[in-house]
VEXBA-600664 format. One record per residue: z, x, y of N, C-alpha, C, CB in turn. Coordinates in steps of 0.05 Angstrom, whole numbers, padded with zeros to 5 digits, always signed. Glycine has a CB too. Example, Ala and Ser with C-alpha at 12.3 -4.5 7.8 and 13.67 -1.06 7.14 Angstrom:
BEGIN
+00156+00264-00114+00156+00246-00090+00156+00264-00066+00181+00226-00089+00142+00257-00045+00143+00273-00021+00157+00258+00001+00114+00282-00012
# end
This chain:
BEGIN
+00175+01075+00180+00166+01048+00175+00136+01047+00177+00178+01029+00196+00124+01029+00162+00095+01026+00160+00084+01016+00187+00088+01008+00137+00059+01024+00192+00045+01014+00216+00032+00987+00209+00024+01034+00225+00037+00968+00227+00024+00942+00224+00009+00937+00250+00045+00920+00219-00009+00919+00249-00026+00913+00273-00011+00898+00295-00051+00898+00265+00007+00880+00287+00021+00863+00307+00050+00869+00309+00017+00834+00299+00062+00884+00290+00090+00890+00291+00095+00920+00296+00104+00882+00264+00111+00926+00316+00119+00954+00320+00144+00960+00305+00122+00960+00351+00154+00984+00307+00177+00992+00291+00202+00976+00299+00183+01022+00295+00205+00970+00325+00228+00954+00334+00227+00926+00322+00228+00953+00365+00203+00914+00322+00199+00888+00309+00207+00888+00280+00171+00878+00313+00198+00909+00266+00203+00911+00237+00232+00913+00232+00188+00936+00226+00247+00930+00246+00275+00933+00242+00290+00906+00248+00287+00955+00260+00283+00893+00270+00296+00868+00277+00290+00846+00256+00286+00859+00305+00265+00844+00247+00259+00824+00227+00274+00829+00201+00229+00824+00221+00274+00854+00192+00289+00860+00167+00319+00854+00170+00285+00890+00160+00330+00862+00192+00359+00857+00197+00364+00827+00197+00367+00870+00224+00348+00811+00211+00352+00782+00212+00349+00770+00184+00332+00769+00231+00328+00778+00170+00323+00767+00143+00345+00774+00124+00296+00777+00132+00355+00799+00125+00377+00807+00108+00403+00793+00114+00381+00837+00111+00406+00781+00138+00430+00766+00145+00429+00737+00135+00433+00766+00176+00406+00728+00127+00403+00700+00119+00421+00692+00095+00374+00694+00111+00424+00709+00075+00442+00700+00053+00471+00694+00062+00443+00722+00031+00479+00706+00084+00506+00701+00094+00506+00678+00114+00516+00726+00108+00483+00667+00120+00480+00644+00138+00464+00623+00124+00466+00653+00165+00474+00613+00102+00458+00594+00086+00451+00569+00101+00474+00587+00061+00469+00560+00119+00463+00536+00135+00438+00540+00152+00487+00529+00152+00436+00564+00165+00413+00570+00181+00388+00571+00164+00417+00596+00196+00390+00585+00142+00367+00587+00124+00357+00559+00116+00373+00604+00099+00376+00541+00109+00369+00514+00101+00356+00499+00124+00394+00499+00092+00366+00503+00148+00354+00490+00171+00324+00498+00174+00369+00496+00197+00320+00524+00171+00293+00535+00175+00274+00526+00153+00294+00566+00176+00285+00525+00128+00268+00517+00106+00261+00487+00106+00282+00523+00080+00277+00471+00119+00273+00442+00119+00251+00433+00138+00299+00428+00127+00243+00449+00157+00223+00440+00176+00196+00436+00163+00221+00460+00199+00182+00415+00172+00156+00409+00161+00134+00419+00179+00153+00379+00156+00140+00427+00203+00120+00440+00220+00134+00461+00236+00107+00418+00240+00119+00481+00245+00132+00503+00259+00142+00493+00286+00111+00526+00264+00132+00472+00297+00142+00461+00322+00171+00450+00319+00124+00439+00333+00177+00439+00295+00203+00428+00290+00225+00449+00292+00204+00415+00263+00218+00474+00285+00237+00495+00285+00248+00501+00313+00225+00521+00273+00232+00496+00333+00240+00501+00361+00266+00486+00368+00218+00493+00380+00272+00465+00354+00295+00448+00361+00320+00455+00345+00288+00419+00356+00319+00477+00330+00342+00484+00313+00359+00506+00325+00332+00491+00285+00384+00505+00319+00402+00527+00327+00395+00552+00312+00432+00519+00323+00385+00550+00288+00378+00573+00272+00356+00589+00286+00369+00564+00244+00337+00575+00298+00316+00590+00312+00327+00603+00337+00293+00570+00320+00345+00591+00351+00358+00603+00374+00372+00629+00366+00378+00584+00388+00385+00628+00343+00398+00652+00332+00377+00674+00325+00415+00645+00307+00355+00666+00313+00333+00684+00307+00324+00698+00332+00309+00669+00294+00319+00683+00354+00309+00695+00378+00329+00715+00390+00302+00673+00399+00355+00709+00388+00375+00728+00399+00375+00754+00384+00403+00715+00396+00366+00754+00359+00365+00779+00343+00339+00794+00346+00370+00773+00314+00319+00782+00358+00293+00795+00361+00291+00808+00389+00271+00774+00358+00273+00827+00392+00269+00840+00418+00262+00819+00439+00246+00861+00417+00267+00825+00464+00264+00806+00486+00236+00795+00490+00273+00818+00511+00216+00808+00480+00189+00797+00484+00181+00778+00462+00169+00821+00484+00200+00770+00445+00195+00749+00425+00205+00723+00438+00211+00754+00398+00188+00702+00437+00195+00676+00447+00189+00673+00477+00224+00671+00443+00168+00687+00486+00161+00684+00515+00145+00659+00519+00145+00709+00524+00143+00652+00544+00127+00628+00552+00097+00635+00552+00136+00618+00580+00080+00615+00549+00051+00620+00550+00044+00635+00576+00035+00593+00548+00026+00654+00573+00017+00670+00595+00033+00695+00599+00018+00653+00620+00057+00697+00588+00073+00721+00590+00066+00740+00567+00103+00715+00590+00070+00766+00571+00064+00785+00550+00086+00784+00528+00062+00814+00562+00077+00784+00504+00096+00784+00481+00088+00764+00461+00124+00779+00491+00106+00757+00444+00102+00737+00422+00112+00711+00432+00115+00746+00395+00094+00691+00435+00102+00666+00446+00121+00650+00428+00078+00649+00453+00134+00630+00439+00154+00615+00426+00144+00602+00400+00165+00594+00444+00121+00589+00401+00111+00576+00378+00104+00595+00355+00086+00559+00385+00093+00618+00362+00086+00638+00342+00112+00650+00329+00069+00661+00354+00132+00655+00345+00157+00665+00335+00170+00644+00317+00177+00672+00358+00167+00619+00324+00179+00597+00307+00166+00597+00280+00175+00570+00321+00139+00600+00279+00126+00600+00253+00135+00623+00236+00095+00601+00257+00137+00646+00248+00147+00670+00233+00174+00664+00221+00147+00695+00251+00193+00654+00237+00220+00649+00227+00220+00628+00205+00237+00640+00250+00205+00607+00208+00205+00585+00189+00193+00595+00162+00188+00562+00199+00173+00611+00162+00160+00621+00138+00178+00642+00125+00132+00632+00143+00188+00661+00140+00204+00683+00128+00230+00672+00116+00210+00703+00150+00240+00650+00127+00265+00638+00115+00260+00629+00087+00274+00615+00132+00235+00625+00079+00229+00616+00052+00227+00639+00032+00203+00600+00052+00227+00663+00042+00225+00687+00024+00252+00693+00012+00214+00712+00041+00252+00696-00014+00277+00701-00029+00282+00731-00034+00277+00686-00055+00260+00745-00037+00262+00774-00043+00240+00789-00029+00260+00779-00074+00248+00811-00015+00229+00828+00000+00216+00847-00020+00244+00843+00023+00190+00845-00023+00174+00862-00041+00159+00882-00024+00155+00846-00059+00171+00905-00018+00159+00924+00000+00137+00940-00013+00180+00942+00011+00133+00937-00039+00113+00953-00053+00084+00944-00048+00118+00953-00083+00080+00919-00043+00053+00909-00039+00050+00894-00013+00045+00890-00063+00026+00894-00002+00021+00878+00022+00021+00849+00014-00006+00886+00036+00022+00832+00033+00021+00803+00028-00004+00795+00012+00023+00787+00054-00027+00803+00022-00052+00795+00009-00055+00808-00019-00076+00804+00026-00045+00832-00023-00046+00845-00049-00029+00829-00069-00036+00874-00047-00006+00820-00060+00012+00805-00078-00001+00779-00087+00038+00799-00065-00019+00768-00072-00033+00743-00080-00051+00748-00104-00050+00732-00056-00062+00772-00106-00080+00778-00128-00065+00788-00153-00099+00800-00119-00040+00795-00150-00025+00805-00173-00019+00783-00193+00001+00819-00164-00022+00788-00219-00016+00767-00238+00015+00763-00240-00027+00774-00266+00023+00738-00244+00052+00732-00247+00062+00745-00273+00057+00702-00247+00046+00745-00293+00054+00757-00319+00032+00777-00327+00059+00736-00340+00040+00796-00343+00021+00817-00351-00003+00805-00365+00035+00837-00370-00027+00813-00356-00052+00803-00368-00060+00775-00359-00050+00803-00398-00044+00763-00341-00050+00736-00332-00069+00735-00308-00024+00722-00324-00072+00712-00298-00090+00708-00274-00075+00715-00249-00100+00679-00273-00090+00718-00227-00079+00724-00201-00059+00702-00194-00101+00727-00179-00038+00709-00179-00018+00689-00171-00031+00667-00154+00004+00703-00154-00051+00674-00139-00066+00654-00123-00095+00655-00130-00062+00659-00093-00107+00633-00137-00135+00632-00144-00152+00639-00120-00143+00604-00155-00176+00648-00126-00195+00655-00106-00201+00632-00087-00221+00665-00118-00203+00608-00098-00209+00584-00082-00186+00579-00062-00212+00559-00100-00161+00580-00071-00138+00575-00053-00137+00598-00033-00112+00574-00069-00143+00622-00041-00143+00645-00023-00163+00640+00000-00149+00671-00038-00187+00631-00007-00207+00625+00013-00199+00602+00031-00234+00619-00001-00186+00582+00020-00177+00559+00036-00156+00569+00056-00165+00537+00018-00138+00586+00048-00118+00597+00066-00131+00611+00089-00098+00616+00051-00151+00628+00083-00165+00643+00103-00180+00625+00123-00185+00662+00090-00189+00602+00114-00205+00584+00130-00189+00561+00143-00227+00572+00114-00162+00563+00143-00146+00543+00156-00156+00538+00184-00115+00551+00156-00158+00512+00192-00170+00505+00217-00150+00499+00239-00188+00482+00214-00125+00492+00232-00105+00486+00252-00079+00501+00246-00099+00455+00253-00062+00503+00265-00036+00516+00261-00020+00502+00239-00019+00516+00287-00020+00475+00239-00005+00460+00219-00016+00465+00191-00005+00431+00226-00042+00465+00189-00055+00470+00163-00048+00498+00153-00086+00467+00165-00049+00518+00170-00041+00545+00163-00012+00546+00155-00047+00565+00186+00005+00534+00171+00034+00534+00165+00040+00522+00137+00049+00519+00187+00028+00499+00132+00032+00486+00106+00022+00504+00083+00017+00459+00105-00001+00515+00087-00012+00532+00065+00004+00558+00061-00041+00539+00072+00012+00570+00083+00027+00596+00080+00054+00591+00067+00030+00610+00108+00066+00568+00074+00092+00561+00061+00088+00557+00031+00104+00536+00074+00066+00544+00024+00060+00539-00005+00055+00566-00019+00035+00521-00008+00042+00584-00005+00037+00611-00017+00063+00625-00023+00020+00628+00002+00082+00624-00005+00108+00637-00010+00121+00625-00034+00127+00634+00015+00120+00598-00037+00131+00585-00061+00115+00593-00086+00130+00555-00057+00089+00595-00084+00073+00603-00106+00080+00631-00116+00043+00602-00098+00088+00648-00098+00095+00675-00105+00125+00677-00114+00090+00694-00082+00137+00654-00117+00165+00654-00125+00184+00665-00104+00169+00670-00151+00175+00665-00079+00191+00675-00057+00193+00705-00056+00219+00664-00059+00178+00719-00072+00178+00749-00072+00154+00759-00056+00177+00760-00102+00159+00767-00031+00137+00774-00013+00146+00798+00005+00129+00750+00005+00127+00814+00014+00133+00834+00033+00136+00820+00060+00110+00857+00034+00160+00818+00070+00165+00802+00094+00151+00813+00119+00194+00798+00099+00150+00840+00120+00137+00852+00144+00107+00847+00144+00143+00882+00145+00095+00850+00120+00066+00845+00118+00060+00815+00123+00056+00854+00090+00078+00798+00113+00074+00769+00117+00076+00762+00147+00095+00753+00101+00097+00772+00160+00100+00767+00189+00077+00778+00205+00127+00780+00199+00068+00802+00198+00045+00813+00212+00020+00796+00208+00040+00842+00202+00016+00787+00183-00007+00770+00177-00006+00743+00192-00008+00764+00147+00018+00731+00194+00021+00706+00209+00014+00711+00238+00050+00695+00207+00025+00732+00250+00019+00737+00278-00010+00744+00283+00037+00760+00288-00022+00758+00264-00051+00765+00266-00068+00739+00265-00059+00785+00243-00061+00722+00246-00076+00696+00243-00074+00680+00269-00066+00680+00219-00049+00678+00279-00045+00663+00304-00059+00675+00328-00015+00660+00310-00060+00701+00329-00074+00715+00351-00104+00708+00350-00070+00745+00349-00115+00709+00325-00144+00703+00323-00149+00673+00328-00154+00711+00295-00130+00657+00321-00133+00628+00325-00134+00622+00355-00109+00612+00312-00116+00635+00370-00114+00629+00399-00135+00644+00415-00087+00636+00409-00141+00669+00407-00158+00686+00424-00186+00691+00414-00145+00712+00427-00191+00687+00388-00217+00692+00375-00214+00717+00357-00240+00696+00395-00229+00718+00336-00228+00741+00318-00236+00767+00332-00246+00736+00293-00227+00789+00321-00233+00815+00333-00264+00819+00332-00219+00837+00317-00274+00834+00351-00303+00839+00352-00312+00857+00329-00310+00852+00379-00295+00876+00321-00302+00893+00298-00293+00879+00272-00288+00921+00300-00311+00875+00254-00304+00861+00229-00281+00872+00214-00328+00861+00211-00278+00899+00213-00256+00911+00198-00229+00906+00210-00261+00941+00196-00228+00895+00235-00203+00888+00248-00196+00859+00244-00204+00895+00277-00213+00843+00232-00208+00815+00228-00190+00811+00204-00235+00799+00224-00172+00792+00207-00152+00787+00186-00166+00779+00160-00133+00765+00194-00186+00762+00160-00200+00754+00136-00211+00778+00121-00222+00734+00142-00222+00797+00135-00233+00821+00122-00210+00839+00111-00250+00837+00143-00189+00842+00126-00166+00857+00117-00155+00845+00091-00144+00859+00139-00150+00819+00092-00139+00805+00069-00158+00807+00045-00134+00775+00075-00183+00803+00050-00203+00804+00027-00203+00832+00015-00231+00797+00037-00202+00852+00032-00202+00880+00022-00177+00885+00004-00202+00900+00045-00154+00875+00012-00130+00878-00003-00130+00860-00028-00106+00872+00014-00138+00836-00025-00138+00817-00048-00158+00826-00070-00145+00788-00038-00183+00831-00062-00203+00838-00081-00200+00867-00091-00231+00834-00070-00187+00883-00075-00181+00911-00083-00165+00912-00108-00168+00925-00061-00149+00891-00114-00133+00890-00138-00150+00887-00164-00113+00868-00136-00175+00879-00161-00192+00874-00184-00210+00897-00191-00208+00849-00179-00207+00920-00177-00225+00942-00182-00221+00956-00208-00221+00963-00160-00197+00955-00220-00192+00970-00245-00210+00963-00267-00165+00965-00253
# end
């Protein structure tokens, strides 16, 4: 399995297994897709099922080591919107890929910059959900989950001290790297 900054191999396996089970649990998927904020997901039985399938350090209380409840909720709510796992490209790379041959990038540079500069959790959640829809639901779920957790980590704790470790720099490298040809 690929190395990610926020997801270890156990996380990757659990996320893939949970996501692959969604077509057989259409009611849960619908519950997760209907939420308008990541906080709303905390009140759903679908999220409780998600947490049971994830490693024990997912859904911890503030101050405990692991992925806190609100962050896990956002991951579940966004990943439930993904229709097809595209493991060939990272999340940011897929934003730069044209929907049709010779066309424009799936996401414009302006929208890409707006996503990077989201100021609140709710703003980020709304934008990232729109991005999944913009991509037709075809996204690398592991890269997407890692990106969400990375964004939330920087939101709560501050960006990394080394620029190359900051999510905006990583995303920009992947997004603009598609235009080198």
